[in-house]
C-alpha positions in Angstrom: 77.2 126.4 92.3 73.5 125.5 91.9 70.9 127.7 93.5 67.3 127.4 94.6 64.6 129.7 93.3 62.6 130.9 96.3 58.8 131.4 96.1 56.6 131.9 99.1 57.7 129.8 102.1 60.0 127.4 100.4 62.0 127.1 97.1 59.7 125.6 94.6 60.0 122.0 93.7 62.6 121.1 96.3 61.2 118.4 98.5 64.3 118.4 100.7 63.4 121.7 102.2 59.9 120.3 103.0 61.6 117.3 104.6 63.9 119.5 106.6 60.9 121.4 108.0 59.3 118.1 109.0 62.5 117.0 110.7 62.8 120.3 112.6 59.3 119.8 114.0 59.6 116.1 114.8 63.0 116.3 116.4 61.8 119.1 118.7 58.5 117.6 119.6 60.1 114.2 120.3 62.7 115.7 122.6 65.7 114.8 120.4 68.7 116.2 122.1 70.3 116.8 118.7 67.6 119.2 117.6 68.7 122.8 117.2 65.4 123.8 118.9 66.4 122.0 122.1 67.8 124.7 124.4 69.5 122.1 126.6 71.7 121.0 123.7 75.2 122.4 124.4 77.0 120.9 121.4 78.6 124.0 119.8 78.1 122.5 116.3 74.6 121.2 116.8 72.9 123.7 114.4 75.1 122.9 111.5 75.5 119.1 112.3 71.7 118.8 112.4 71.4 119.9 108.8 74.4 117.8 107.6 72.9 114.7 109.2 69.3 115.1 108.2 69.4 116.8 104.8 70.7 116.2 101.3 70.4 119.8 100.2 72.9 120.6 97.5 71.8 124.1 96.7 72.7 127.4 98.3 70.6 130.5 98.8 71.6 133.6 96.7 71.3 137.1 98.1 68.1 137.6 96.2 66.6 134.5 97.6 67.5 135.5 101.2 66.0 138.9 100.6 62.8 137.3 99.1 62.5 135.1 102.2 62.9 138.1 104.5 60.4 140.2 102.6 57.9 137.3 102.6 58.2 137.0 106.4 58.0 140.7 107.0 54.9 140.9 104.8 53.2 138.2 106.8 53.7 139.9 110.1 53.3 143.5 109.0 49.6 143.7 110.1 49.7 141.4 113.1 50.0 144.0 115.8 53.2 142.3 117.2 51.3 139.0 117.4 48.0 140.0 119.0 46.1 139.1 115.8 48.0 135.9 115.3 46.7 134.6 118.6 43.3 134.4 117.0 44.5 133.0 113.7 46.2 129.5 113.8 46.5 129.4 110.0 48.3 132.6 109.9 50.6 131.5 112.7 51.5 128.4 110.8 52.3 130.4 107.6 54.6 132.7 109.6 56.4 129.9 111.4 56.9 128.2 108.0 58.5 131.5 106.7 60.8 131.6 109.7 61.9 128.0 109.2 62.5 128.7 105.5 64.8 131.5 106.5 66.7 129.2 108.9 67.2 126.6 106.1 68.3 129.2 103.5 70.7 130.8 105.9 72.1 127.7 107.5 75.7 128.5 106.4 75.8 132.0 107.7 77.9 133.1 110.7 75.6 135.4 112.7 76.9 135.3 116.2 79.9 137.6 115.7 80.0 141.4 116.1 76.5 141.8 114.4 74.9 140.1 117.4 75.5 143.1 119.8 72.7 145.5 119.1 69.3 146.8 120.2 66.6 144.8 118.5 62.9 145.8 118.2 60.3 143.2 118.5 58.1 142.9 115.3 56.1 139.7 116.1 55.8 137.1 118.8 53.6 134.1 119.8 54.6 134.4 123.5 51.5 135.1 125.6 53.1 136.9 128.5 54.5 140.0 126.6 51.4 140.0 124.4 49.2 140.1 127.5 51.2 143.0 128.9 50.9 144.9 125.5 47.2 144.2 125.3 46.3 145.1 128.9 48.5 148.2 129.3 45.5 150.6 128.7 43.8 149.1 131.8 46.6 150.6 133.9 46.3 154.0 132.2 49.2 153.6 129.9 50.2 152.0 126.6 53.0 149.7 125.5 55.7 151.4 123.6 58.7 149.7 122.0 59.5 146.1 122.9 63.3 145.9 122.8 66.0 143.3 123.2 69.5 144.7 124.0 72.4 142.2 123.4 76.0 142.7 124.5 77.9 139.6 123.2 81.2 140.7 124.7 79.7 140.9 128.2 77.4 138.0 127.6 74.1 139.8 128.5 70.7 140.0 127.0 68.0 142.4 128.3 64.4 142.4 127.3 62.6 145.7 127.7 58.9 146.6 127.3 58.5 150.4 127.6 55.4 152.2 128.9 55.7 155.9 128.1 56.5 158.2 129.7 58.4 156.4 132.5 57.3 152.8 133.0 59.3 149.7 132.0 59.2 146.0 132.3 62.8 144.8 132.4 64.1 141.2 132.2 67.8 140.5 132.5 69.5 137.3 131.2 72.8 135.8 130.5 73.9 134.3 127.1 76.3 131.7 125.8 77.4 131.6 122.2 77.3 128.0 121.3 77.7 127.9 117.5 78.0 130.1 114.5 74.3 130.8 114.5 73.0 129.8 117.9 72.9 131.7 121.2 71.6 130.1 124.4 70.1 132.5 127.0 68.7 132.1 130.5 66.7 134.7 132.4 68.1 135.8 135.7 66.1 138.9 136.9 62.8 140.6 136.2 61.3 143.9 137.4 58.3 146.1 136.7 59.3 149.7 137.2 57.4 153.0 137.4 58.5 156.5 138.0 58.9 156.2 141.7 58.5 152.5 142.4 59.6 149.0 141.2 58.2 145.5 141.8 60.6 142.5 141.4 59.2 139.4 139.6 60.6 135.9 139.4 62.2 135.3 136.0 61.6 132.0 134.2 62.8 130.6 130.9 65.7 129.8 128.6 66.1 129.2 124.9 68.2 129.9 121.8 68.1 132.3 118.9 68.9 132.1 115.2 69.9 135.3 113.5 69.6 136.3 109.8 71.2 139.6 108.9 69.2 142.4 110.4 66.3 140.0 111.3 66.6 137.9 114.4 64.3 134.8 114.8 64.0 133.2 118.2 62.5 130.1 119.6 62.5 129.6 123.4 62.1 126.6 125.6 58.3 127.0 125.6 58.1 126.7 121.8 57.3 130.5 121.4 58.5 132.3 118.3 59.8 135.9 118.1 60.9 138.0 115.2 62.9 141.2 115.8 64.7 143.8 113.6 68.0 145.4 114.4 67.4 149.0 115.6 70.8 150.2 116.9 74.1 148.5 116.3 76.4 148.4 119.3 78.9 151.3 119.5 
């Protein structure tokens, strides 16, 4: 079977992947209900059917190409302070999003919503302003942001977002999930709370979205067009 050689964000010389990236953007921005980025799309085969319909790709990614794509993405976000620096650098954001989309295209035939989904994931990078605001402003309240985690239990259909504030603080958002395809998980937030050692303050949760998973790296886009990249920290027992 033919394979593509991966360099930078996309396999060199393959215009189909560039066309796919354009289709991903245009279908999402135009509100196309068949887009894999549209969290309202409940078609369980939407992610795969989108590529079959919109692409003429005949090559498959080898393991080395997938690893190259992952290393490229991790290199781009390694010095971004979980996304704080990216807020001030639109060019860098575009490069990172391109790398995420390249991983999605190269991994389109993977099944990633099985047992490997259940795990604790550590946030590496995000464009979402709310968690970045909390991370940035934590020192104002005499603390600092620790790990930003996502705990997924596929069997019980739960997904919990956690921002820790050592030694005893935590911002906790609970959500439910629905596995809708071999690579896509829909989620909807149901409860949020800011908790200290002897107190807690409930907050109204808002938001929903979907996530694409590539091996030990999980890339997410939500309904507000925010991007997140997380790495598997602890597999489920």
